DOKEVO-474967 format. One record per residue: residue in three letters; x, z, y of N, C-alpha, C in turn. Coordinates in steps of 0.001 Angstrom, whole numbers. Layout:
BEGIN
('ALA',(X,Z,Y),(X,Z,Y),(X,Z,Y)) ...
***
This chain:
BEGIN
('MET',(-9456,-20282,6664),(-8437,-20137,5628),(-8405,-21406,4782)) ('ASN',(-7184,-21976,4596),(-7102,-23207,3828),(-7250,-22935,2331)) ('LEU',(-7431,-24025,1581),(-7697,-23909,148),(-6539,-23257,-595)) ('GLU',(-5311,-23589,-211),(-4146,-23040,-905),(-4083,-21514,-758)) ('THR',(-4332,-21029,460),(-4326,-19581,685),(-5453,-18912,-86)) ('PHE',(-6633,-19547,-89),(-7773,-18998,-826),(-7458,-18876,-2310)) ('LEU',(-6849,-19930,-2876),(-6517,-19910,-4299),(-5450,-18860,-4601)) ('SER',(-4531,-18657,-3665),(-3498,-17634,-3862),(-4111,-16243,-3873)) ('LEU',(-5055,-16008,-2951),(-5746,-14722,-2923),(-6582,-14534,-4180)) ('ALA',(-7229,-15609,-4612),(-8025,-15531,-5837),(-7141,-15206,-7031)) ('GLY',(-5912,-15722,-7028),(-4975,-15419,-8101),(-4612,-13953,-8144)) ('ILE',(-4447,-13346,-6957),(-4151,-11914,-6887),(-5291,-11111,-7499)) ('TYR',(-6524,-11465,-7122),(-7680,-10746,-7653),(-7901,-11059,-9125)) ('LEU',(-7412,-12206,-9588),(-7521,-12543,-11005),(-6795,-11512,-11856)) ('PHE',(-5599,-11117,-11434),(-4836,-10136,-12207),(-5477,-8751,-12137)) ('ILE',(-6118,-8441,-11006),(-6889,-7190,-10947),(-8021,-7255,-11965)) ('GLY',(-8669,-8427,-12053),(-9737,-8624,-13027),(-9239,-8527,-14459)) ('VAL',(-7992,-8980,-14700),(-7408,-8864,-16036),(-7310,-7392,-16442)) ('GLY',(-6843,-6551,-15516),(-6744,-5124,-15811),(-8100,-4502,-16061)) ('PHE',(-9075,-4864,-15233),(-10437,-4339,-15392),(-11014,-4773,-16737)) ('GLY',(-10863,-6069,-17051),(-11406,-6591,-18302),(-10734,-6002,-19529)) ('ALA',(-9420,-5793,-19440),(-8696,-5214,-20575),(-9162,-3794,-20857)) ('LYS',(-9341,-3018,-19790),(-9801,-1638,-19964),(-11235,-1617,-20489)) ('TRP',(-12057,-2542,-20028),(-13452,-2619,-20486),(-13518,-2979,-21966)) ('ALA',(-12645,-3878,-22394),(-12681,-4350,-23774),(-12047,-3376,-24762)) ('PHE',(-10951,-2724,-24338),(-10183,-1923,-25292),(-10210,-421,-25017)) ('LYS',(-10863,-40,-23902),(-11051,1384,-23579),(-9738,2167,-23707)) ('GLU',(-9738,3206,-24547),(-8609,4129,-24644),(-7365,3505,-25276)) ('LYS',(-7507,2318,-25864),(-6331,1646,-26408),(-5387,1196,-25297)) ('ILE',(-5907,1053,-24086),(-5096,691,-22928),(-4576,1973,-22305)) ('ASP',(-3295,2204,-22404),(-2680,3424,-21865),(-2117,3128,-20475)) ('ASP',(-2904,3444,-19451),(-2481,3135,-18085),(-1251,3938,-17670)) ('LYS',(-1074,5143,-18236),(85,5966,-17861),(1386,5278,-18263)) ('THR',(1381,4620,-19423),(2578,3893,-19861),(2928,2794,-18869)) ('LEU',(1916,2079,-18407),(2160,1008,-17438),(2657,1568,-16114)) ('VAL',(2107,2717,-15710),(2558,3359,-14462),(4036,3711,-14562)) ('LEU',(4425,4352,-15662),(5822,4761,-15842),(6747,3546,-15875)) ('LEU',(6339,2502,-16583),(7140,1284,-16670),(7334,658,-15297)) ('SER',(6255,622,-14525),(6312,9,-13201),(7128,842,-12221)) ('VAL',(6790,2129,-12108),(7400,2992,-11090),(8878,3252,-11366)) ('TYR',(9212,3516,-12623),(10572,3943,-12943),(11518,2815,-13347)) ('PHE',(10992,1612,-13566),(11864,521,-13988),(11667,-751,-13168)) ('LEU',(10473,-1340,-13250),(10283,-2657,-12653),(10322,-2643,-11130)) ('GLN',(9871,-1559,-10500),(9922,-1506,-9043),(11352,-1470,-8522)) ('ILE',(12287,-1067,-9373),(13698,-1118,-8991),(14125,-2575,-8782)) ('PHE',(13680,-3461,-9685),(13972,-4896,-9529),(13350,-5433,-8243)) ('LEU',(12106,-5025,-7979),(11413,-5473,-6772),(12160,-5025,-5520)) ('THR',(12646,-3788,-5535),(13355,-3242,-4384),(14661,-3982,-4137)) ('PHE',(15440,-4195,-5199),(16707,-4907,-5041),(16466,-6348,-4592)) ('TRP',(15497,-6996,-5203),(15199,-8385,-4846),(14791,-8495,-3384)) ('GLY',(13930,-7568,-2951),(13451,-7614,-1577),(14538,-7335,-557)) ('LEU',(15359,-6304,-822),(16335,-5872,175),(17614,-6702,172)) ('LEU',(17794,-7549,-838),(18966,-8420,-851),(18625,-9859,-489)) ('LYS',(17377,-10082,-40),(16958,-11439,305),(17644,-11964,1560)) ('ARG',(17973,-11058,2472),(18601,-11474,3725),(19398,-10312,4289)) ('PRO',(20385,-10586,5131),(21173,-9505,5714),(20297,-8577,6563)) ('ILE',(20569,-7288,6470),(19807,-6313,7250),(20272,-6356,8698)) ('ASP',(19323,-6455,9606),(19625,-6426,11034),(18558,-5609,11746)) ('THR',(18676,-5516,13046),(17743,-4721,13837),(16315,-5203,13658)) ('GLN',(16126,-6502,13579),(14787,-7058,13443),(14156,-6651,12120)) ('LEU',(14973,-6587,11060),(14462,-6203,9748),(13996,-4748,9746)) ('LEU',(14737,-3872,10411),(14385,-2450,10458),(13246,-2173,11426)) ('LEU',(12992,-3112,12328),(11944,-2916,13330),(10567,-2812,12695)) ('ALA',(10290,-3616,11680),(8966,-3632,11053),(8604,-2274,10444)) ('PRO',(9451,-1675,9575),(9093,-360,9032),(9051,734,10092)) ('ALA',(9901,624,11123),(9877,1624,12192),(8543,1585,12941)) ('LEU',(8067,373,13231),(6774,228,13902),(5638,744,13018)) ('TYR',(5719,439,11718),(4691,915,10785),(4628,2438,10801)) ('CYS',(5786,3089,10829),(5846,4547,10845),(5236,5109,12124)) ('VAL',(5603,4540,13262),(5098,5022,14559),(3580,4863,14646)) ('ILE',(3067,3707,14249),(1624,3455,14312),(875,4390,13366)) ('THR',(1444,4651,12187),(817,5571,11242),(693,6972,11841)) ('LEU',(1740,7434,12502),(1713,8767,13122),(678,8831,14246)) ('ILE',(607,7762,15053),(-393,7718,16127),(-1796,7760,15531)) ('ALA',(-2021,6957,14491),(-3337,6915,13846),(-3693,8275,13242)) ('LEU',(-2720,8947,12639),(-2973,10268,12047),(-3408,11269,13123)) ('LEU',(-2743,11249,14265),(-3094,12170,15353),(-4509,11910,15871)) ('ILE',(-4953,10664,15794),(-6316,10329,16214),(-7326,10707,15135)) ('MET',(-6944,10519,13864),(-7853,10785,12756),(-8132,12272,12564)) ('ILE',(-7155,13114,12830),(-7316,14559,12577),(-8528,15139,13306)) ('PRO',(-8647,14986,14649),(-9822,15556,15313),(-11126,14857,14948)) ('LEU',(-11076,13548,14696),(-12293,12823,14335),(-12828,13306,12990)) ('ALA',(-11953,13447,12005),(-12372,13925,10688),(-12858,15358,10749)) ('ARG',(-12199,16165,11561),(-12608,17569,11702),(-14009,17661,12296)) ('GLY',(-14312,16783,13236),(-15635,16821,13852),(-16737,16278,12957)) ('LEU',(-16413,15237,12177),(-17428,14589,11343),(-17673,15311,10025)) ('PHE',(-16652,16003,9515),(-16771,16634,8190),(-16359,18102,8265)) ('ALA',(-16923,18794,9224),(-16541,20184,9463),(-16966,21117,8337)) ('ASP',(-17988,20763,7578),(-18550,21664,6572),(-17904,21551,5195)) ('ASP',(-17064,20567,4978),(-16495,20363,3647),(-15008,20044,3791)) ('ILE',(-14172,20982,3395),(-12733,20827,3606),(-12150,19672,2796)) ('LYS',(-12715,19433,1607),(-12211,18341,784),(-12564,16988,1398)) ('GLU',(-13784,16850,1849),(-14178,15597,2499),(-13365,15388,3775)) ('ARG',(-13122,16476,4499),(-12348,16362,5735),(-10921,15889,5439)) ('SER',(-10344,16388,4362),(-8999,15973,3983),(-8967,14499,3621)) ('ILE',(-9937,14060,2818),(-10015,12649,2426),(-10211,11778,3662)) ('ALA',(-11118,12194,4544),(-11417,11413,5743),(-10213,11305,6667)) ('THR',(-9329,12304,6633),(-8159,12301,7511),(-7091,11335,7054)) ('VAL',(-6810,11312,5760),(-5597,10639,5302),(-5826,9388,4466)) ('ALA',(-6990,9234,3825),(-7174,8138,2862),(-6913,6764,3465)) ('ALA',(-7454,6510,4639),(-7327,5184,5251),(-5899,4859,5672)) ('LEU',(-5039,5881,5739),(-3649,5666,6138),(-2744,5348,4958)) ('ILE',(-3265,5551,3732),(-2473,5263,2533),(-2969,3944,1962)) ('GLY',(-2416,2856,2474),(-2863,1533,2091),(-2067,960,926)) ('ASN',(-2586,-95,357),(-1983,-740,-812),(-903,-1722,-365)) ('THR',(141,-1184,292),(1196,-2026,853),(2129,-2588,-199)) ('GLY',(2109,-2023,-1420),(3013,-2463,-2476),(2418,-3517,-3370)) ('ASN',(1490,-3101,-4244),(1008,-4037,-5263),(57,-5094,-4731)) ('LEU',(-440,-4951,-3513),(-1263,-6000,-2904),(-596,-6567,-1657)) ('GLY',(7,-5689,-856),(612,-6129,396),(1771,-7101,198)) ('ILE',(2651,-6800,-772),(3806,-7676,-990),(3396,-9039,-1554)) ('PRO',(2554,-9096,-2603),(2112,-10431,-3067),(1385,-11221,-1990)) ('LEU',(547,-10549,-1198),(-173,-11247,-139),(792,-11724,945)) ('GLY',(1804,-10898,1226),(2817,-11302,2198),(3556,-12546,1756)) ('ILE',(3868,-12625,459),(4530,-13819,-70),(3625,-15033,99)) ('THR',(2323,-14831,-140),(1362,-15926,13),(1310,-16436,1451)) ('LEU',(1309,-15515,2400),(1117,-15880,3801),(2412,-16259,4515)) ('PHE',(3526,-15583,4172),(4762,-15754,4928),(5923,-16307,4102)) ('GLY',(5753,-16388,2782),(6850,-16830,1936),(7695,-15665,1455)) ('GLU',(8665,-15961,600),(9485,-14902,-1),(10373,-14199,1020)) ('GLY',(10575,-14800,2184),(11365,-14154,3222),(10741,-12870,3738)) ('SER',(9448,-12688,3496),(8752,-11488,3962),(8992,-10290,3057)) ('VAL',(9537,-10514,1855),(9666,-9431,882),(10536,-8295,1419)) ('ALA',(11625,-8631,2095),(12514,-7597,2625),(11773,-6696,3611)) ('TYR',(11020,-7300,4524),(10260,-6524,5507),(9208,-5650,4823)) ('LEU',(8439,-6264,3933),(7316,-5553,3317),(7781,-4498,2321)) ('THR',(8959,-4691,1715),(9522,-3672,836),(9864,-2423,1634)) ('LEU',(10460,-2599,2806),(10797,-1454,3653),(9535,-774,4183)) ('ILE',(8528,-1567,4545),(7253,-983,4970),(6652,-159,3841)) ('ASN',(6733,-682,2623),(6199,54,1473),(6962,1350,1233)) ('LEU',(8259,1356,1489),(9042,2588,1354),(8580,3644,2360)) ('VAL',(8290,3205,3584),(7746,4138,4578),(6412,4679,4098)) ('ASN',(5601,3803,3501),(4298,4230,2993),(4445,5259,1877)) ('VAL',(5500,5124,1065),(5762,6110,15),(6009,7488,635)) ('PHE',(6762,7528,1729),(6983,8795,2418),(5668,9366,2954)) ('VAL',(4813,8493,3473),(3502,8944,3961),(2695,9555,2821)) ('VAL',(2723,8894,1656),(1986,9395,487),(2459,10770,92)) ('TYR',(3775,10957,4),(4324,12192,-548),(4571,13283,498)) ('THR',(4178,13046,1720),(4235,14106,2731),(2821,14385,3241)) ('PHE',(2308,13529,4095),(964,13735,4635),(-91,13656,3540)) ('GLY',(68,12700,2619),(-904,12563,1542),(-980,13805,684)) ('VAL',(166,14286,247),(208,15486,-590),(-350,16684,167)) ('PHE',(23,16824,1438),(-436,17973,2217),(-1955,18002,2336)) ('TYR',(-2556,16882,2703),(-4004,16879,2927),(-4795,16934,1632)) ('TYR',(-4337,16261,587),(-5077,16319,-668),(-4924,17678,-1354)) ('SER',(-3819,18369,-1114),(-3621,19686,-1725),(-4038,20829,-806)) ('ARG',(-4186,20505,501),(-4588,21505,1492),(-3690,22732,1461)) ('GLY',(-2396,22508,1514),(-1454,23598,1653),(-985,24212,348)) ('GLU',(-1468,23734,-811),(-1046,24302,-2088),(318,23769,-2535)) ('PHE',(820,22798,-1822),(2088,22165,-2190),(3087,22423,-1080)) ('SER',(4213,23061,-1393),(5182,23438,-369),(5919,22213,181)) ('VAL',(6478,22392,1379),(7257,21322,2001),(8463,20979,1131)) ('ARG',(9105,22007,579),(10288,21780,-258),(9939,20946,-1488)) ('ASP',(8847,21312,-2164),(8451,20576,-3360),(8035,19152,-3029)) ('SER',(7420,18981,-1863),(7031,17638,-1437),(8265,16758,-1246)) ('LEU',(9292,17322,-610),(10524,16576,-404),(11231,16292,-1731)) ('MET',(11160,17249,-2660),(11766,17038,-3966),(11074,15895,-4718)) ('ASN',(9766,15798,-4573),(9035,14700,-5208),(9499,13350,-4672)) ('ILE',(9754,13306,-3377),(10250,12069,-2779),(11605,11700,-3383)) ('LEU',(12479,12693,-3506),(13825,12439,-4009),(13842,12040,-5478)) ('LYS',(12771,12387,-6208),(12709,12045,-7630),(12331,10584,-7871)) ('LEU',(11849,9912,-6835),(11412,8528,-7018),(12611,7590,-7108)) ('PRO',(12776,6872,-8224),(13933,5979,-8363),(13947,4840,-7361)) ('VAL',(12756,4449,-6872),(12709,3333,-5936),(13456,3665,-4648)) ('LEU',(13476,4939,-4253),(14178,5332,-3027),(15691,5258,-3223)) ('TRP',(16150,5680,-4399),(17580,5585,-4682),(17986,4119,-4826)) ('ALA',(17157,3331,-5446),(17435,1903,-5573),(17534,1259,-4192)) ('ALA',(16643,1664,-3298),(16670,1122,-1939),(17963,1499,-1227)) ('SER',(18427,2727,-1437),(19679,3169,-806),(20851,2326,-1283)) ('VAL',(20925,2082,-2601),(22014,1273,-3159),(21921,-164,-2655)) ('ALA',(20691,-711,-2639),(20506,-2088,-2191),(20887,-2252,-722)) ('ILE',(20504,-1287,93),(20858,-1336,1522),(22368,-1260,1701)) ('ALA',(23026,-356,927),(24487,-234,1007),(25167,-1543,611)) ('LEU',(24690,-2172,-464),(25254,-3456,-882),(25052,-4526,183)) ('ASN',(23852,-4522,773),(23541,-5507,1809),(24470,-5340,3002)) ('LEU',(24649,-4104,3443),(25487,-3838,4616),(26952,-4175,4359)) ('ASN',(27355,-4148,3076),(28728,-4486,2713),(28900,-5977,2438)) ('GLY',(27855,-6737,2729),(27960,-8185,2644),(27726,-8781,1280)) ('TYR',(27154,-8018,348),(26910,-8549,-987),(25710,-9492,-981)) ('HIS',(25889,-10648,-1603),(24800,-11608,-1756),(24703,-11982,-3234)) ('PRO',(23587,-11716,-3882),(23477,-12009,-5319),(23607,-13500,-5596)) ('SER',(24231,-13804,-6732),(24345,-15196,-7155),(22965,-15713,-7540)) ('ALA',(22875,-16995,-7758),(21587,-17591,-8134),(21069,-16996,-9437)) ('THR',(21973,-16722,-10373),(21556,-16157,-11659),(21039,-14740,-11496)) ('VAL',(21771,-13922,-10733),(21345,-12536,-10491),(20030,-12514,-9725)) ('ASP',(19920,-13370,-8723),(18692,-13425,-7932),(17493,-13799,-8802)) ('LYS',(17696,-14712,-9734),(16604,-15121,-10622),(16174,-13965,-11520)) ('THR',(17140,-13180,-12012),(16820,-12021,-12849),(16029,-10985,-12051)) ('LEU',(16493,-10716,-10830),(15787,-9766,-9972),(14379,-10257,-9653)) ('MET',(14249,-11559,-9434),(12951,-12127,-9111),(11988,-11988,-10288)) ('MET',(12477,-12189,-11511),(11633,-12037,-12692),(11099,-10606,-12788)) ('GLY',(11987,-9624,-12588),(11553,-8229,-12626),(10598,-7896,-11504)) ('ALA',(10853,-8476,-10314),(10001,-8211,-9157),(8585,-8718,-9375)) ('TYR',(8463,-9948,-9865),(7138,-10504,-10103),(6431,-9791,-11258)) ('ALA',(7208,-9344,-12251),(6614,-8551,-13326),(6055,-7246,-12770)) ('SER',(6795,-6627,-11853),(6341,-5384,-11230),(5043,-5593,-10468)) ('MET',(4986,-6652,-9652),(3790,-6904,-8862),(2589,-7220,-9747)) ('THR',(2832,-7976,-10821),(1740,-8328,-11727),(1181,-7093,-12425)) ('ILE',(2073,-6248,-12937),(1625,-5034,-13628),(876,-4106,-12668)) ('GLN',(1333,-4032,-11425),(651,-3169,-10462),(-756,-3684,-10165)) ('LEU',(-917,-4991,-10083),(-2249,-5549,-9881),(-3148,-5260,-11084)) ('VAL',(-2594,-5399,-12281),(-3352,-5087,-13497),(-3741,-3608,-13510)) ('LEU',(-2811,-2753,-13096),(-3091,-1311,-13043),(-4240,-997,-12098)) ('LEU',(-4282,-1683,-10970),(-5376,-1463,-10027),(-6707,-1777,-10690)) ('GLY',(-6766,-2862,-11450),(-7990,-3196,-12171),(-8347,-2147,-13206)) ('ILE',(-7349,-1608,-13898),(-7591,-563,-14891),(-8177,681,-14236)) ('TYR',(-7623,1077,-13092),(-8144,2243,-12365),(-9575,1998,-11886)) ('LEU',(-9838,797,-11421),(-11161,496,-10891),(-12239,529,-11969)) ('TYR',(-11852,338,-13227),(-12838,324,-14309),(-13606,1645,-14393)) ('GLY',(-12937,2756,-14125),(-13582,4059,-14290),(-14502,4468,-13154)) ('ILE',(-14641,3610,-12131),(-15469,3965,-10976),(-16913,3537,-11198)) ('LYS',(-17851,4410,-10830),(-19274,4104,-10956),(-19945,4269,-9593)) ('ILE',(-20962,3435,-9350),(-21685,3488,-8073),(-22340,4854,-7865)) ('THR',(-22665,5539,-8948),(-23293,6858,-8830),(-22369,7871,-8178)) ('HIS',(-21079,7542,-8102),(-20125,8453,-7467),(-20083,8268,-5944)) ('LEU',(-20900,7352,-5436),(-20882,7039,-4003),(-21392,8208,-3161)) ('LYS',(-20634,8566,-2141),(-21075,9526,-1132),(-21094,8761,186)) ('LEU',(-22289,8398,633),(-22466,7363,1644),(-21692,7627,2927)) ('ARG',(-21853,8813,3516),(-21219,9051,4815),(-19700,8984,4722)) ('LEU',(-19135,9582,3679),(-17687,9562,3508),(-17184,8146,3246)) ('THR',(-17900,7406,2405),(-17494,6036,2089),(-17567,5142,3324)) ('LEU',(-18633,5307,4117),(-18754,4519,5347),(-17622,4831,6320)) ('TRP',(-17271,6113,6409),(-16195,6503,7309),(-14857,5914,6852)) ('ILE',(-14559,6040,5559),(-13310,5503,5023),(-13225,4000,5287)) ('THR',(-14335,3300,5051),(-14361,1844,5247),(-14176,1493,6721)) ('PHE',(-14868,2228,7598),(-14735,2000,9038),(-13298,2260,9499)) ('ALA',(-12731,3379,9056),(-11371,3721,9464),(-10363,2707,8947)) ('LYS',(-10558,2261,7689),(-9588,1357,7052),(-9585,-21,7685)) ('PHE',(-10757,-560,7982),(-10846,-1957,8415),(-11124,-2146,9906)) ('ILE',(-11462,-1074,10606),(-11743,-1213,12038),(-10869,-295,12889)) ('LEU',(-10974,1019,12666),(-10279,1964,13535),(-8760,1820,13458)) ('VAL',(-8201,1943,12255),(-6741,1881,12111),(-6184,508,12513)) ('PRO',(-6798,-622,12096),(-6293,-1914,12583),(-6357,-2063,14105)) ('LEU',(-7397,-1491,14741),(-7476,-1550,16202),(-6338,-771,16854)) ('ILE',(-6009,376,16276),(-4880,1164,16787),(-3593,362,16635)) ('ALA',(-3414,-238,15445),(-2215,-1046,15195),(-2149,-2229,16155)) ('PHE',(-3277,-2902,16343),(-3301,-4055,17242),(-2968,-3638,18675)) ('GLY',(-3533,-2501,19100),(-3279,-2028,20455),(-1803,-1781,20712)) ('VAL',(-1103,-1201,19730),(329,-932,19875),(1126,-2232,19834)) ('LEU',(816,-3086,18856),(1593,-4306,18666),(1395,-5312,19804)) ('TYR',(184,-5378,20322),(-130,-6374,21351),(672,-6128,22630)) ('THR',(963,-4866,22913),(1665,-4526,24156),(3176,-4717,24049)) ('MET',(3674,-5030,22849),(5109,-5123,22640),(5566,-6580,22598)) ('THR',(6781,-6791,23099),(7388,-8119,23050),(8198,-8228,21768)) ('LEU',(7598,-8875,20769),(8210,-8978,19447),(7989,-10379,18895)) ('PRO',(8822,-10793,17938),(8535,-12060,17248),(7151,-11997,16606)) ('LEU',(6417,-13080,16683),(5040,-13107,16187),(4955,-12718,14717)) ('VAL',(5918,-13182,13919),(5854,-12911,12485),(5999,-11413,12188)) ('ILE',(6768,-10694,13006),(6910,-9239,12825),(5575,-8562,13093)) ('LYS',(4914,-8947,14185),(3610,-8375,14500),(2620,-8628,13366)) ('GLU',(2631,-9843,12847),(1669,-10206,11800),(1919,-9435,10516)) ('MET',(3182,-9251,10135),(3479,-8534,8901),(3112,-7053,9010)) ('VAL',(3408,-6445,10146),(3050,-5035,10344),(1532,-4884,10372)) ('PHE',(865,-5796,11059),(-595,-5750,11139),(-1217,-5914,9759)) ('LEU',(-640,-6817,8952),(-1130,-7021,7593),(-1055,-5728,6783)) ('ALA',(0,-4956,6982),(182,-3709,6230),(-926,-2697,6511)) ('PHE',(-1581,-2822,7668),(-2676,-1910,8003),(-4046,-2468,7610)) ('LEU',(-4071,-3703,7133),(-5339,-4312,6722),(-5624,-4148,5230)) ('VAL',(-4572,-3936,4430),(-4771,-3869,2978),(-5646,-2669,2616)) ('PRO',(-6387,-2731,1501),(-7307,-1654,1119),(-6577,-392,686)) ('LEU',(-7347,637,351),(-6772,1907,-73),(-5901,1732,-1308)) ('ALA',(-4807,2479,-1353),(-3900,2433,-2497),(-4408,3325,-3622)) ('VAL',(-4017,2986,-4849),(-4367,3805,-6010),(-3731,5186,-5904)) ('ALA',(-2670,5313,-5108),(-2032,6619,-4916),(-3030,7662,-4415)) ('ASN',(-4041,7230,-3667),(-5082,8159,-3224),(-5770,8807,-4421)) ('VAL',(-6069,7994,-5438),(-6731,8495,-6637),(-5815,9456,-7384)) ('ASN',(-4531,9092,-7488),(-3580,9949,-8188),(-3507,11337,-7553)) ('LEU',(-3397,11391,-6230),(-3280,12671,-5541),(-4584,13462,-5597)) ('ALA',(-5702,12766,-5425),(-6994,13449,-5484),(-7224,14058,-6866)) ('SER',(-6811,13345,-7894),(-6957,13845,-9262),(-6036,15036,-9500)) ('LEU',(-4809,14946,-9015),(-3818,15996,-9224),(-4237,17319,-8588)) ('TYR',(-4865,17237,-7411),(-5202,18451,-6677),(-6703,18744,-6645)) ('GLY',(-7473,18086,-7498),(-8906,18374,-7591),(-9659,18146,-6299)) ('CYS',(-9312,17065,-5603),(-9911,16809,-4288),(-10925,15663,-4375)) ('SER',(-12072,15932,-5010),(-13184,14975,-5069),(-12711,13581,-5478)) ('VAL',(-12072,13509,-6637),(-11438,12264,-7058),(-12440,11122,-7196)) ('ARG',(-13679,11419,-7601),(-14660,10344,-7749),(-15004,9710,-6409)) ('HIS',(-15085,10522,-5372),(-15381,9991,-4046),(-14230,9122,-3541)) ('VAL',(-13016,9540,-3867),(-11851,8759,-3452),(-11806,7425,-4191)) ('THR',(-12092,7443,-5486),(-12053,6207,-6256),(-13120,5218,-5788)) ('VAL',(-14264,5734,-5349),(-15282,4853,-4773),(-14728,4180,-3517)) ('GLY',(-14004,4957,-2703),(-13392,4382,-1504),(-12414,3277,-1838)) ('VAL',(-11623,3479,-2909),(-10681,2439,-3347),(-11443,1194,-3782)) ('LEU',(-12513,1388,-4552),(-13303,253,-5041),(-13936,-525,-3889)) ('VAL',(-14603,178,-2991),(-15313,-476,-1887),(-14352,-1245,-992)) ('THR',(-13231,-611,-615),(-12284,-1294,271),(-11589,-2459,-441)) ('SER',(-11382,-2333,-1749),(-10758,-3425,-2502),(-11682,-4637,-2580)) ('VAL',(-12986,-4379,-2765),(-13954,-5476,-2822),(-14111,-6131,-1451)) ('LEU',(-14240,-5307,-412),(-14438,-5840,933),(-13201,-6562,1462)) ('PHE',(-12043,-6196,911),(-10811,-6787,1438),(-10773,-8298,1242)) ('PHE',(-11433,-8799,207),(-11419,-10250,11),(-12044,-10941,1218)) ('ALA',(-13129,-10367,1759),(-13752,-10932,2960),(-12832,-10776,4165)) ('VAL',(-12175,-9616,4259),(-11237,-9380,5357),(-10074,-10367,5273)) ('ALA',(-9582,-10601,4049),(-8455,-11517,3858),(-8795,-12924,4335)) ('CYS',(-10039,-13323,4164),(-10462,-14646,4626),(-10390,-14758,6151)) ('MET',(-10427,-13615,6836),(-10391,-13597,8297),(-8986,-13416,8851)) ('ILE',(-8004,-13232,7976),(-6654,-12912,8432),(-6085,-13948,9402)) ('PRO',(-6184,-15255,9132),(-5662,-16215,10113),(-6288,-16035,11516)) ('THR',(-7591,-15748,11554),(-8257,-15508,12834),(-7740,-14246,13499)) ('LEU',(-7560,-13200,12699),(-7045,-11924,13226),(-5628,-12093,13761)) ('PHE',(-4803,-12862,13041),(-3447,-13113,13520),(-3463,-13889,14831)) ('GLY',(-4475,-14704,15017),(-4582,-15491,16235),(-4733,-14644,17490)) ('TRP',(-5158,-13386,17318),(-5281,-12489,18475),(-3951,-12241,19158)) ('PHE',(-2853,-12362,18411),(-1541,-12081,18992),(-994,-13274,19772)) ('SER',(-1604,-14445,19603),(-1099,-15665,20252),(-1456,-15685,21735)) 
***
C-alpha cells in the first residue's frame, strides 16, 4: 500500500478517533441520537443525490448492487446451518452468528474508502450497494435479531420510512430523465455528502467508546471475525472470480464485503435485547482489525488479475 493510500485510511480512522475522544471527554454532553437523526434523515439525502447523479445510470452501474445482493443471499444460506451447528445451545448467539458478518459498514466506511481507492466515480456504485445493505439490515437483520418478534409487514414499513430510499428513487428518476446537476448544485450536494460521511465516522467512534473488553465472548467473537474477514470474502471472491466483469466492478463489490461490522448491528441488538454487548465487541474487534485488512487490499485485488 502506497503512502497516499495509507494516509487516506489514517484520515478515516482519525475521524473515528474524534468521535471516541469527544465521547470520552464530554460523556453525556455528547448526544449521539441527535447526530444519528441529523445524518440519517437529512445529510444522507445529500450523499444519495450526489452519488446517484455522478454519472448516467446504465446496466454496468446496476450490476454492482445486484451482485452484492446475490452474494449476500448465498452467504446467508451458508451461514444458517453453520451458525446452527456451532451455537445450538443459545438462540441469541446463533442469531448474531448468522447475520452479523453480513451487515457490513458499506456506508460510513465503505463509501469514503471507495473514494480513496477508486475516486469519486465509485460513489454511484457504492451508494447503490449501501442501499441494498439497508434492505439486508431491515429484513434479515431485523428478523434474526428479533427472532420472529417483528412482523414482515412492520419490517417493510420500516424500510419505507427511511428517507434515503425515497431520495434514491427521486435521484434515479432524475438521472434516467437526463438531469445533470450544474457545477454549483454538484458542489452543494458534495458538501452535504462529505458532511454525512464525516458525521457517520464520528458516530462510529462514539458508539465504540461504550465497549469494554470485559464484554468479550471469545467463541462468538472469533466466529464473527472469521466469518467477516475470511468466510464471507471467500464466498464473494468465488462468485466474482468466475464472472466476466470489468475489474473495477469486481473490486468495488469485493470491497463491500471486506468492511467491518456496521453500527446497525448494535442498534438492532439493543432494540431487541439480543446480547448487545457481545455485538458491540464484534464491531470493535472487526473495526480495529480492518486497518490491517485494508493494508492488504491491493494484494487482495490482485487475485482478480
